[in-house]
N, C-alpha and C positions, 0 to 999 in steps of 0.2 A: 206693365206698368210704366212703360215707354211713353206709351198714348198720353198715360194720367200727366205725366212728365210736361209733354209737348204742351196740354191743354192748359194745362197752370201756369207755364211759364205766360203764355200769350196772356190769360186773365191778368197775371199778376202786372205782369208789365203793361199791360193794357187798359188794367178798369180795377188797377188798385184806390181808386178815389170812390166804388163802391161802397162807403164804408156811413157816411154821413149826410143829411137830406139837409133839402134847402130850397126857395124860393126865390120869384124874382115875377116881376111884374109884365115883361115883356114876351111879348109871344113874336118865335121866329119860327122856320121852316128845321128844326132843328140845328144841331151845329155844325153849322157850314158855313163859311166866309166865302167870297169873291176876293182874289186877294191879286193886283197892279201894282207892276213892277213900274219904278222911277221911269224907266223908260219905256213901258206902258205895255210887256207882258202880262200874261194872266195866267191864272190857276185860282184851283178851287180847294181850299181845306176845310176837309171833316173831321169831326171829331166820333170817333169810335164807343161803342159796350161792343164785348166781348163776347159774351152771354147773353142771350136773350132769352125771351120766351115765345113762344107760337103765340103767343094773345098781342105781343111789341109790333105787330106786322100787322097793318104794310107800315114801313118804316116813313119818320116826317119825309117830305117830296120833296126836300131840297137833293136829298140823296140822290134822287135819279135825276133831277135838275142836273143837278152838279158833273153825273157818268155820263147824263144824252150827251152834257156839251165837250162832253175830256176825251184828247185821242189817246191818253197813257193815264195809269193808275201806280200810283208810288206808292205803298205799304210800308211800317216800321223795317218790317225786313222781309224782302222776297219769300212767299210762300214755300218756291221750292227749296230754299235754304234754308226754314226753318225745321226739319226732318234732319237735316246734319245736325245744326244745333244742337236740337234736343237729344239726339245721340252720343254728340259732347259733353256737354250738362250733367249727360247723367256720371256719364263714366270718369266725367271730371267731381262730381261728387259723393262718391264713392273714393273710400282709403283703399293706398293701394294693400294688397296679402300684407300682415302682422302689424298692421296699424289699426286703431280706432276710434272711435270718437273719445273716448275717456283721455285718451293722451292729449288731447289739445283745450278741455274746455276746464275752466273753474268746476274742481271739485262737487260743489254746494251746486254747480247748474249741473252735473251726471247725476246726481241723487233724486233732484225734481223732476230731471228726464225719465229718469226708472223710475218715480212711481207715475209719473204722466203717462207714459210711454203700457206699464202695469195695469193701469184704466182701462186703456185701451185692446188689452190681449195681445202687444207686442212683446213678445221676446226681448229682451237686452240682443244677445246675441246679433237680431234681423238690426232693429232702430243703429243698433250704435256702429255699423258699418258704414253709414254717413256722413258726410259734415255739416254741422248746422244749418245752414243753409237751403244745403237737399232737401232736407227735414220740412224746410219750413213748405217748399214747392209741393211735398208729397202730401204737407196736413193740410196748406191753402186750396178749398176749389171753391167753385159759386153749389150755389142749392141745387139740391137736385130739382126743381123743373128749369131751371134754366139749361142751354146746349149751347155750345159753342158752335154746333154748326147752323145754329140760330144767330150766332151774334155779325153786326155789321160785318167785319171784314169778310167773313165767309160769303156773306150775298155780298159784296161787291167783284170780289177774288172771282164768285160762280162766274159771277156776270158779264165780266169781260170777258173770260177765258169763253164762255159760250159766243160774243160778239167781238173774237179775235181781238183783245185790244193790249198790248204787254204792260206787264207789272213788273213795277222795280223795287227794289228795297232801300231805305234811305241809310239803313247798318249793315253791315254783314254780318254771317250767321257768326263770327269770332265774338263780332261788338255785342251782340245780342244777346252770345253767352256772358260774359266779363260783366256783367250788372253782378251776376250771381257768383259766378265762380273766381273772380277778383277779388273778392272781399278776403280781407286779412282775418284769421280766426279768431281774435277780439271781433274784429264787425260782423266774421259770420254767428259768433255766440250770442251779439249782442242780438242781431236782429230777431234770434230764434226767441230768445225772450222776449223783447219788445210783440211778437206774435203771440204768443203764450199767455203772458201771462195780461191781464186787464189791467189797464190805467187811467180807465175815464175819460179815455183822448178823442172818442170816439160816439155818435150817436144816430137815431135815425133809422133806417131802410129802405132797401134796395124802392121800394116805390117811391122813395120823396126823391131821389138821387137818377131815377129813368125819368121821373117827370122834370126834374132841371137840367134833362138832357136834353127832351124834347122841344123847352123851352130858349135852348142854346145858353143854358147859363153856366159857362163856363169856368166860371169864378168860383161859385159853390163848387165845383169840381176838385178842382186845384186846392180850395183853401181843406175841403175832406182830405188831403193825400195829406199833405203838413201837417194839417191835426193829428193826425192816426198816426203819426211820425216825430212826435213834438220829443220825445223820449232819446229817439236816433234819425235828429235832423241832419245827419250827410248821408245818410240813406235817401232820403227825399230826394236829394236835392241830384244823388248818382243816376235813381231812375228820371227824373225828370229836367231838374236845370242844365245837368251836364250832358245832358242829350241830344235836348232843345237846342241846345247852343251852335254842338255838331251838325245836326241839322239843317241850321241856315242857310250856310252857303249851295247846299246841294238844291234848296228852294230858291236860292237865288238863282242860280243856274237854272232850273229848271224856266223860272220865268224869263232867263234870254233864250233860251233851247227853240223858239216860232213853232212849241208844244202847249198844247193844252193841258195839264196834269192833274186830276183829283188828287189829293196825297190825303190819305184816311190814317191817321192816328189814337191813342187814348185820350178820348173827350179832354184829359187831367192837362197832358201837354199844352193845351190853346192857354189857359189861361194863370194869372194872376204877371207878376211884376218878371216873371223868367222864364215867361210862356211864349211859343211861338208867336200870339197874335202880336204883343207888345215889341217883341223882339222884332217882329218883323216892319212893325208900324216907325220903332226906331230906325231900321234901314227906310225910311220916306217909300215903302208902300201904302197906296190906299185899300181898307179894308170894309168891307158894304157885307154884314149879314144878311141872309137869305131867307 
């Protein structure tokens, strides 16, 4: 279960946009941008899809180009810290002895969950041990044809280790986990209901989104996440906007470091008014899509 939670956390935070399709005419080498700072420093910023199929390889050419030019790699969280993050998240997601889900959600929600999990043949004494946000992580997973071992982050991580390139994280394990573990009871319940109850806010499929990713259409990917959480916009802001704003000072530090970083984050983090591209442009950075 821990490995599933670890995979789901990465998938949810970094691939939550894989819910709506879209199209754009421009061709590009994937979601890769060259970012030049006001004083001349350079980094490469790439959008990630964290669960892919073998048929999705080779990756768009921009990923290898950016990797080859760069001297250091930055991910949302250092892979070494991700296991710590996942272990702590699992512990935080389970109620202490003597407490359970029934004490923290509306009775109508609990009755709905009892019937829902009953259809899955999961007994009440098992699902009631976990907080709503933790149940979301257990329930949400990519389709059987997708694998996290084939995701962009894993590919870049393996190449970096093979080539001796240092890997750093934009956020700590605690910051990474708090996106979920920091939710209040009410917010956690809302997230679970938005996840389980169809609202008509999403449509399309993975092939459409993968095509948008290959074209570098990050605006579609960002819009899709916000649309999926139209009934809980504060969570979309928590996952994307708030984290983007915390990351920008680190990106500016990378630009001034004298090193060339290849920064790889979920593709939905790049587009939109609060996306990394817009935030960097507002800080007088020059952006060039590969």
